[in-house]
C-alpha positions as CSV (number, residue, x, y, z in Angstrom):
1,M,0.0,0.2,-0.1
2,K,1.4,3.4,-0.9
3,T,1.7,5.7,2.0
4,R,1.6,9.4,2.0
5,T,4.5,11.6,4.0
6,I,4.0,15.1,5.5
7,S,6.9,17.1,6.3
8,A,7.5,19.0,9.4
9,L,10.4,20.6,11.5
10,A,11.1,18.6,14.5
11,G,10.5,22.1,16.1
12,L,6.9,21.8,15.4
13,T,7.1,24.1,12.3
14,L,4.9,22.3,9.3
15,L,6.8,22.4,6.0
16,G,4.8,20.7,3.5
17,G,1.5,20.2,2.2
18,G,-0.7,23.1,3.6
19,P,-4.2,22.6,4.6
20,L,-5.6,19.1,4.5
21,L,-8.9,17.5,4.3
22,G,-11.8,19.6,2.2
23,Q,-14.0,16.6,1.2
24,T,-10.6,14.5,1.3
25,A,-7.2,15.2,2.1
26,E,-6.2,14.6,-1.3
27,Q,-8.6,17.1,-2.5
28,A,-7.4,19.8,-0.2
29,L,-3.7,19.2,-1.1
30,A,-4.7,19.6,-4.7
31,D,-6.2,22.7,-4.3
32,P,-5.5,24.8,-0.6
33,D,-7.8,27.5,-1.6
34,A,-10.5,25.2,-2.3
35,T,-13.8,25.3,-0.2
36,A,-16.6,22.7,0.3
37,Q,-19.1,25.8,1.5
38,G,-21.9,26.2,-0.9
39,D,-24.3,29.2,-1.1
40,V,-23.2,31.2,2.2
41,S,-25.2,33.8,3.9
42,V,-23.8,35.6,6.8
43,T,-25.7,37.6,9.5
44,I,-23.2,39.6,11.7
45,Y,-24.3,41.4,14.9
46,N,-22.3,44.2,17.0
47,N,-21.5,41.6,19.9
48,S,-19.0,39.6,17.9
49,Q,-21.7,36.8,17.0
50,A,-23.0,35.8,13.5
51,L,-25.5,33.7,11.9
52,V,-24.1,31.4,9.2
53,Q,-26.5,29.8,6.7
54,D,-24.7,27.7,4.2
55,V,-26.8,25.5,1.6
56,R,-24.9,22.6,-0.3
57,Q,-25.9,20.6,-3.1
58,L,-25.2,16.6,-1.7
59,S,-25.8,13.3,-2.7
60,I,-27.8,11.8,0.0
61,S,-28.1,7.8,0.3
62,A,-31.5,6.4,1.4
63,G,-31.6,5.1,5.0
64,R,-29.1,6.0,7.4
65,S,-25.9,7.7,6.4
66,R,-23.1,10.3,7.5
67,I,-22.7,13.7,5.8
68,E,-19.6,15.6,6.6
69,F,-19.6,19.7,6.3
70,P,-16.0,20.9,6.3
71,D,-15.3,24.6,6.3
72,V,-17.7,25.6,9.1
73,S,-16.6,28.0,11.6
74,A,-13.8,26.4,14.1
75,R,-15.9,28.2,16.9
76,I,-19.3,27.1,15.8
77,R,-21.8,26.6,18.6
78,P,-23.1,23.1,18.0
79,E,-26.3,23.6,20.2
80,T,-27.6,26.0,17.9
81,L,-27.5,23.9,14.6
82,S,-30.1,23.5,12.5
83,F,-30.1,20.9,9.3
84,A,-32.6,20.6,6.6
85,A,-32.9,18.7,3.3
86,A,-35.9,17.2,1.6
87,G,-36.9,13.7,2.9
88,A,-33.9,13.6,5.6
89,G,-34.3,14.3,9.0
90,I,-31.0,14.5,11.7
91,V,-30.2,11.7,13.8
92,E,-26.9,12.7,15.5
93,Q,-24.4,15.5,15.1
94,N,-20.4,15.7,15.6
95,F,-18.2,18.7,15.5
96,D,-14.5,17.8,14.8
97,F,-12.6,20.7,16.3
98,D,-9.0,19.0,16.7
99,L,-7.5,20.3,13.7
100,L,-4.2,19.4,11.8
101,T,-1.2,21.3,13.3
102,P,2.6,20.3,13.7
103,T,2.0,20.0,17.4
104,K,-1.4,18.0,17.2
105,L,0.4,16.0,14.7
106,M,3.5,15.1,16.8
107,E,0.8,14.4,19.9
108,K,-0.9,12.0,17.8
109,A,2.1,10.1,16.7
110,I,3.0,9.2,20.5
111,G,3.9,5.5,20.6
112,Q,4.2,5.4,16.7
113,T,7.3,5.4,14.5
114,I,8.3,8.4,12.3
115,T,11.2,9.0,10.2
116,L,13.6,11.8,10.9
117,I,15.9,13.3,8.2
118,R,19.2,15.2,9.4
119,T,21.0,17.4,6.9
120,N,24.8,18.0,7.5
121,P,25.0,21.6,7.3
122,A,28.7,21.7,5.8
123,T,27.9,18.9,3.3
124,G,24.1,18.8,2.8
125,A,24.1,15.1,3.1
126,E,20.9,13.7,4.5
127,T,20.8,11.0,6.9
128,R,17.5,9.1,7.8
129,E,16.4,7.2,11.2
130,R,13.4,5.6,12.1
131,A,12.2,7.0,15.6
132,T,9.4,6.0,18.1
133,V,8.0,8.8,19.6
134,L,7.8,8.8,23.4
135,S,6.3,12.3,24.7
136,T,5.6,15.7,23.6
137,A,5.3,17.2,27.0
138,G,7.8,20.1,27.3
139,G,9.4,18.7,24.0
140,V,9.5,15.9,21.7
141,V,11.2,12.7,22.9
142,V,12.0,10.0,20.5
143,K,13.8,6.3,20.9
144,I,16.2,5.8,18.3
145,G,17.5,2.1,18.4
146,D,19.2,1.9,21.9
147,R,19.4,5.6,22.6
148,I,16.7,8.3,24.1
149,E,16.9,11.7,22.0
150,V,15.5,14.9,22.6
151,L,14.4,16.9,19.6
152,R,15.3,20.7,20.4
153,D,14.0,23.6,18.6
154,D,17.4,25.0,17.6
155,G,17.2,25.7,14.0
156,L,19.1,22.8,12.8
157,P,18.0,21.0,9.8
158,V,15.7,18.3,10.9
159,R,12.8,16.9,9.5
160,A,10.0,14.5,10.8
161,I,8.3,12.4,8.2
162,F,4.7,10.9,9.2
163,D,3.5,7.9,7.4
164,R,0.0,8.8,7.4
165,V,-2.6,11.6,8.7
166,P,-4.2,10.5,11.9
167,T,-8.1,10.0,11.1
168,N,-8.9,12.1,14.1
169,L,-7.2,15.1,13.0
170,R,-8.9,17.8,10.6
171,A,-7.1,20.4,8.6
172,R,-10.5,22.3,8.4
173,P,-13.2,22.4,11.2
174,T,-15.8,19.8,10.1
175,L,-19.3,19.3,11.0
176,S,-20.6,15.7,10.7
177,V,-24.2,14.8,10.8
178,T,-26.0,11.4,10.8
179,V,-29.4,11.6,8.9
180,E,-32.1,9.3,7.9
181,S,-33.5,9.9,4.4
182,D,-36.5,8.3,2.9
183,R,-34.8,8.2,-0.6
184,A,-31.6,8.4,-2.4
185,G,-30.4,11.4,-4.7
186,S,-28.9,14.8,-5.0
187,R,-30.6,17.4,-3.2
188,P,-29.7,21.1,-1.5
189,A,-28.9,20.6,2.2
190,S,-28.6,23.7,4.3
191,I,-27.0,24.1,7.8
192,R,-27.5,27.2,10.0
193,Y,-25.8,27.9,13.2
194,L,-24.6,30.9,15.5
195,T,-20.8,31.6,16.1
196,P,-18.8,33.8,17.8
197,G,-15.5,35.6,16.3
198,L,-17.4,37.3,13.5
199,G,-18.3,40.8,14.4
200,W,-18.7,44.0,13.0
201,S,-18.6,48.1,14.0
202,A,-18.7,51.4,12.2
203,D,-16.0,53.7,11.9
204,Y,-16.6,57.3,10.9
205,V,-14.0,59.8,8.9
206,A,-15.5,63.4,9.7
207,L,-13.5,66.4,7.9
208,F,-14.6,69.7,10.0
209,D,-14.7,72.8,8.5
210,E,-14.9,75.3,11.3
211,E,-15.1,78.4,9.3
212,N,-17.9,77.4,7.0
213,G,-19.5,75.3,10.0
214,T,-20.1,72.2,8.4
215,V,-18.8,68.3,8.3
216,D,-18.2,65.7,5.7
217,M,-18.6,62.5,6.9
218,Q,-17.9,59.0,5.3
219,G,-18.8,55.6,7.4
220,W,-17.1,52.6,6.9
221,V,-18.3,49.1,8.3
222,T,-15.2,47.2,9.7
223,L,-15.5,43.4,9.6
224,T,-13.4,41.3,11.7
225,N,-13.2,37.4,11.4
226,Q,-11.5,35.4,13.9
227,T,-13.6,32.1,13.6
228,G,-10.7,30.1,12.3
229,T,-12.7,29.9,8.9
230,T,-12.8,31.8,5.8
231,F,-16.3,32.6,4.3
232,H,-16.2,32.6,0.7
233,R,-18.5,34.8,-1.5
234,A,-20.9,35.3,1.3
235,D,-24.2,37.3,1.0
236,T,-23.6,39.4,4.0
237,L,-26.2,41.2,6.3
238,L,-25.0,43.5,9.0
239,V,-27.6,44.1,12.4
240,A,-27.1,47.2,14.2
241,G,-28.4,46.4,17.6
242,N,-27.7,44.4,20.9
243,P,-29.4,41.1,21.0
244,A,-29.9,39.7,24.2
245,G,-26.7,37.9,25.6
246,G,-24.8,40.6,23.5
247,S,-22.2,43.5,25.3
248,N,-23.0,47.1,25.0
249,T,-20.9,48.2,22.3
250,S,-21.3,51.9,23.2
251,N,-17.9,53.4,24.1
252,R,-19.0,56.7,24.7
253,Q,-16.4,59.0,26.7
254,R,-17.0,61.7,29.3
255,G,-17.6,65.1,27.7
256,S,-19.7,63.8,25.0
257,T,-23.6,63.6,24.8
258,M,-26.2,62.2,22.4
259,R,-29.6,64.0,22.6
260,P,-31.9,60.9,20.9
261,G,-33.7,61.9,17.7
262,T,-37.3,60.8,16.7
263,E,-37.1,60.3,13.1
264,T,-37.0,56.7,11.2
265,A,-34.2,55.9,9.1
266,N,-35.0,54.8,5.7
267,R,-33.6,51.2,6.2
268,E,-35.0,47.9,6.8
269,Q,-35.6,46.9,10.2
270,L,-35.7,43.6,12.0
271,G,-37.7,43.7,15.1
272,D,-35.9,46.6,17.2
273,F,-32.7,46.4,14.8
274,Y,-31.7,48.3,11.6
275,L,-30.4,46.2,8.7
276,Y,-27.3,47.3,6.6
277,P,-26.8,44.9,3.9
278,L,-23.5,44.8,1.7
279,S,-24.4,45.6,-1.7
280,E,-22.3,42.8,-3.1
281,R,-21.1,39.3,-2.0
282,T,-17.9,39.6,-0.3
283,T,-15.1,37.0,1.1
284,I,-14.6,37.4,4.6
285,A,-10.9,35.7,4.9
286,N,-10.1,34.2,8.4
287,Q,-7.6,36.8,10.5
288,Q,-8.9,39.5,8.4
289,T,-10.4,42.8,8.9
290,K,-12.3,44.2,5.9
291,Q,-13.8,47.8,5.2
292,V,-17.0,48.6,3.1
293,S,-18.3,52.2,2.9
294,F,-21.9,52.6,4.0
295,L,-22.1,56.5,4.4
296,D,-20.9,59.3,2.5
297,V,-22.2,62.9,2.8
298,Q,-20.9,66.5,2.5
299,G,-21.8,69.8,4.2
300,V,-23.6,68.7,7.2
301,P,-23.9,71.9,9.7
302,A,-21.7,71.4,12.7
303,Q,-20.0,74.1,15.0
304,R,-17.3,73.9,17.5
305,R,-18.5,73.9,21.3
306,Y,-16.5,74.5,24.4
307,A,-17.7,72.9,27.7
308,R,-16.8,72.1,31.2
309,E,-18.6,70.3,33.8
310,V,-17.9,71.3,37.8
311,D,-18.7,68.9,40.4
312,W,-20.4,70.4,43.4
313,L,-17.8,72.3,46.0
314,T,-15.0,72.0,43.3
315,N,-12.2,74.5,44.4
316,D,-9.5,74.3,41.7
317,E,-5.9,74.8,42.6
318,R,-5.3,75.8,39.0
319,S,-7.4,76.6,36.0
320,I,-8.8,73.4,33.8
321,N,-8.7,73.2,30.1
322,V,-12.2,73.0,28.7
323,S,-13.6,70.2,26.7
324,S,-13.3,71.2,22.8
325,Q,-16.3,69.2,20.9
326,V,-18.0,69.3,17.7
327,R,-21.8,69.2,17.5
328,F,-24.3,68.1,14.6
329,S,-27.2,66.4,13.9
330,T,-28.3,63.1,12.2
331,S,-31.7,64.5,11.0
332,R,-32.8,64.3,7.5
333,E,-33.2,68.0,7.4
334,Q,-29.6,68.8,8.3
335,G,-28.4,66.6,5.4
336,L,-26.6,63.5,7.3
337,G,-30.2,61.6,7.4
338,D,-29.4,58.2,8.6
339,A,-29.2,56.1,11.7
340,L,-25.8,55.7,13.0
341,P,-24.3,52.2,14.4
342,A,-22.0,52.0,17.5
343,G,-18.4,53.0,16.4
344,T,-15.7,55.8,16.6
345,V,-16.1,58.9,14.8
346,R,-12.5,60.4,14.0
347,F,-12.1,64.2,13.4
348,Y,-10.1,65.9,11.0
349,Q,-9.5,69.5,10.1
350,R,-7.3,71.2,7.2
351,D,-4.2,73.3,8.1
352,A,-3.1,76.4,6.8
353,E,-1.9,74.5,3.7
354,G,-5.1,72.8,3.2
355,N,-3.8,69.1,4.3
356,P,-6.7,67.5,6.4
357,Q,-4.9,66.7,10.0
358,F,-6.3,64.4,13.0
359,I,-7.8,66.7,15.8
360,G,-9.5,63.8,17.9
361,E,-11.8,60.9,18.1
362,N,-14.5,59.6,20.3
363,G,-17.0,56.8,20.2
364,I,-20.8,56.7,19.6
365,G,-23.7,54.1,20.7
366,H,-26.3,53.5,18.3
367,T,-27.9,56.7,17.4
368,P,-31.2,57.2,15.8
369,M,-31.9,59.4,13.1
370,G,-32.6,63.1,14.1
371,S,-30.3,62.7,17.0
372,V,-27.9,65.6,18.3
373,L,-24.4,64.4,18.9
374,T,-22.0,66.7,20.9
375,L,-18.6,64.7,20.6
376,R,-15.4,65.6,22.7
377,T,-12.4,65.7,20.6
378,G,-9.9,66.7,23.3
379,D,-9.0,69.5,25.5
380,A,-8.6,73.2,24.2
381,F,-5.3,74.4,24.6
382,D,-6.4,78.3,24.9
383,V,-9.9,78.2,26.9
384,L,-9.7,77.3,30.5
385,V,-12.1,77.6,33.5
386,L,-11.1,78.1,37.2
387,A,-13.9,77.2,39.7
388,E,-13.8,78.4,43.2
389,V,-15.9,78.4,46.3
390,I,-15.8,82.0,47.6
391,E,-17.8,81.7,50.6
392,R,-19.9,79.0,52.2
393,E,-22.4,79.8,55.4
394,R,-24.8,78.2,57.4
395,I,-28.0,80.5,57.2
396,S,-30.4,78.5,59.7
397,G,-29.5,76.6,62.8
398,T,-30.2,72.7,62.4
399,E,-33.5,71.6,63.2
400,Y,-35.0,68.1,63.7
401,E,-38.3,67.1,62.9
402,K,-39.7,63.5,63.5
403,S,-41.4,63.2,60.3
404,S,-40.5,59.5,59.0
405,R,-41.6,56.4,60.3
406,Y,-40.6,53.0,59.1
407,R,-41.9,49.5,60.2
408,V,-39.3,46.7,61.0
409,I,-40.8,43.4,59.7
410,E,-39.3,40.0,60.9
411,D,-40.7,36.5,59.6
412,G,-43.3,38.7,57.8
413,K,-44.7,40.2,61.2
414,V,-44.2,44.1,62.0
415,V,-42.2,43.8,65.4
416,R,-41.9,47.5,66.0
417,E,-41.8,51.0,64.5
418,V,-39.1,53.7,64.6
419,E,-38.8,57.3,63.6
420,V,-35.9,58.8,61.7
421,E,-35.1,62.1,62.5
422,N,-34.2,64.2,59.2
423,A,-31.7,67.1,59.7
424,K,-32.8,70.4,58.0
425,T,-29.5,72.5,57.6
426,F,-29.5,75.5,55.3
427,W,-26.4,76.8,53.5
428,R,-25.5,79.7,51.3
429,T,-22.8,78.8,48.9
430,T,-21.0,81.5,46.4
431,M,-19.1,80.0,43.4
432,R,-17.0,81.7,41.2
433,Y,-16.0,80.6,37.8
434,T,-13.2,82.5,36.1
435,I,-12.9,81.7,32.0
436,T,-9.9,82.8,30.2
437,N,-9.9,82.8,26.4
438,A,-6.3,83.3,24.7
439,K,-7.8,82.5,21.2
440,P,-8.0,85.6,18.7
441,S,-11.7,85.2,18.5
442,P,-14.7,85.2,20.8
443,V,-16.1,82.0,22.2
444,E,-18.9,80.6,24.1
445,V,-18.4,78.1,26.9
446,Q,-21.2,75.8,28.0
447,L,-20.6,75.8,31.9
448,A,-22.5,73.4,33.8
449,Q,-22.6,72.9,37.8
450,A,-23.2,69.3,38.5
451,G,-24.1,67.8,42.1
452,L,-26.7,70.5,43.2
453,D,-29.0,67.6,44.4
454,P,-26.8,64.6,45.5
455,Y,-29.0,63.2,48.1
456,W,-32.7,61.8,47.8
457,W,-33.5,64.3,50.8
458,A,-32.1,67.6,49.4
459,R,-35.0,68.8,47.6
460,D,-34.7,72.7,49.1
461,F,-32.6,74.2,46.5
462,R,-32.5,77.6,44.6
463,V,-30.3,80.1,43.0
464,V,-30.5,83.2,44.4
465,L,-28.0,85.4,42.3
466,E,-26.4,84.6,39.0
467,D,-24.4,87.0,36.6
468,I,-25.7,85.1,33.6
469,V,-29.3,83.7,33.6
470,G,-29.0,79.7,33.7
471,R,-31.0,76.8,32.7
472,Q,-32.1,74.2,35.3
473,V,-31.5,70.8,33.3
474,N,-32.7,69.1,36.0
475,A,-32.6,68.9,39.9
476,G,-28.9,68.3,40.2
477,R,-27.5,70.3,37.2
478,R,-27.8,73.8,36.0
479,E,-25.9,75.2,32.9
480,W,-24.9,78.7,31.5
481,T,-23.8,79.7,27.8
482,V,-20.8,82.2,28.7
483,P,-19.5,84.1,25.8
484,V,-16.0,85.4,26.4
485,A,-14.6,88.0,24.0
486,A,-11.2,87.4,22.3
487,N,-8.0,87.5,24.3
488,S,-9.8,88.2,27.5
489,K,-11.1,87.1,31.1
490,R,-14.6,86.6,32.4
491,E,-15.9,86.1,35.9
492,V,-19.3,84.5,36.6
493,T,-20.7,84.6,40.2
494,V,-23.5,82.2,41.1
495,V,-25.1,82.1,44.8
496,F,-26.9,78.7,45.9
497,E,-28.8,78.1,48.9
498,G,-30.1,74.6,49.7
499,R,-30.0,71.8,52.2
500,Y,-26.6,70.3,51.2
């Protein structure tokens, strides 16, 4: 019987053959790029999970038979498998994930005899010896005649030749199913399964024109395949959303906000998710990152924004640079007109010579159409804010009123009632915010005081004096829009009274 040989370095580096076992090892050796996949459709979610549907034309025997599906994902979730073929039902399934590698090949050869070929570096002469593999724990130990030898990975020209490929090793991930068929013949057979390792995200390139107040936006879908398998000419559908069991892909950073919109994008929806189909079939190679364009709009109105949020009773030792932000809308009226999948927005701005330069980036979550995005790009060099507590005084004594009564329940029965004293201490706090602008142009700074209502009982709160009329966003936050002239400084004083 003629035996096949596969050459490998004793240091476990495969030299010959390449991928094995498509439908058979011989077919794979003849064409390493061949695939047993059929008509492949891939639906990819944001949580690095994908639904793979593969329809293959197979010859199925009558009665019970075993069918192999090579080239499935190496990270397939076997419990999610669905098989369908006319007149046939699945009886049993197996997933062979022990893949052919130099290490595995040597491990499976323990107790067997292989051939070692040594090459003399000086003369090039080859010497062949038969060796029995004893162990691969921490290195390859072999027995050659009456001596025991350790094969070292020291770069010396030594090759190991194996007489055969172990039947339980696969060159490609393979799913096998046992089916019961009521007839023989060729017919379409489909498998459908979930797999991790295949994900996508959105990346955005935004060219900001500060002088004209616009931004040009390009959106790219970034596909990443770490399944261990290439999907050939796949009909690819992307789903924007987080199905149950997925992780939140939002990576918004401090200093950025999103005011949700109420417009519906002109895209197909699946339940509560938006669908982003790729216009053409594409091959998603294993260990590959691929980008496909899905958005390209120009002239979306946008503006620069400077902002700082101050925590309650902040007393700065030095002035703090404000956040530099870019604000724009995703509404149809403003020209962008699309729902934006979660991803990263990278901003560029042209220099004096007209060359786009990177000015910062930030992440967004899934953003409905019509939303207003305010994205922090970094810290402003020339615009700073100094927050100071100028004065803090008690404006009333401490009173106690027994207004809260609680019941203590043990084993389902009320055992006693207790009264809790609620302290009522009022304070007057004077804050001063000093804004400096070293830019040659005027700016507006969005100043926010947070922490005004940090506790559930601190409801007695008011502003008794402010240099600029502010806006109460909620119980714990007040904001002011402060215009500051070029190359100047401005102070804003605010007096708060409350029970905190």
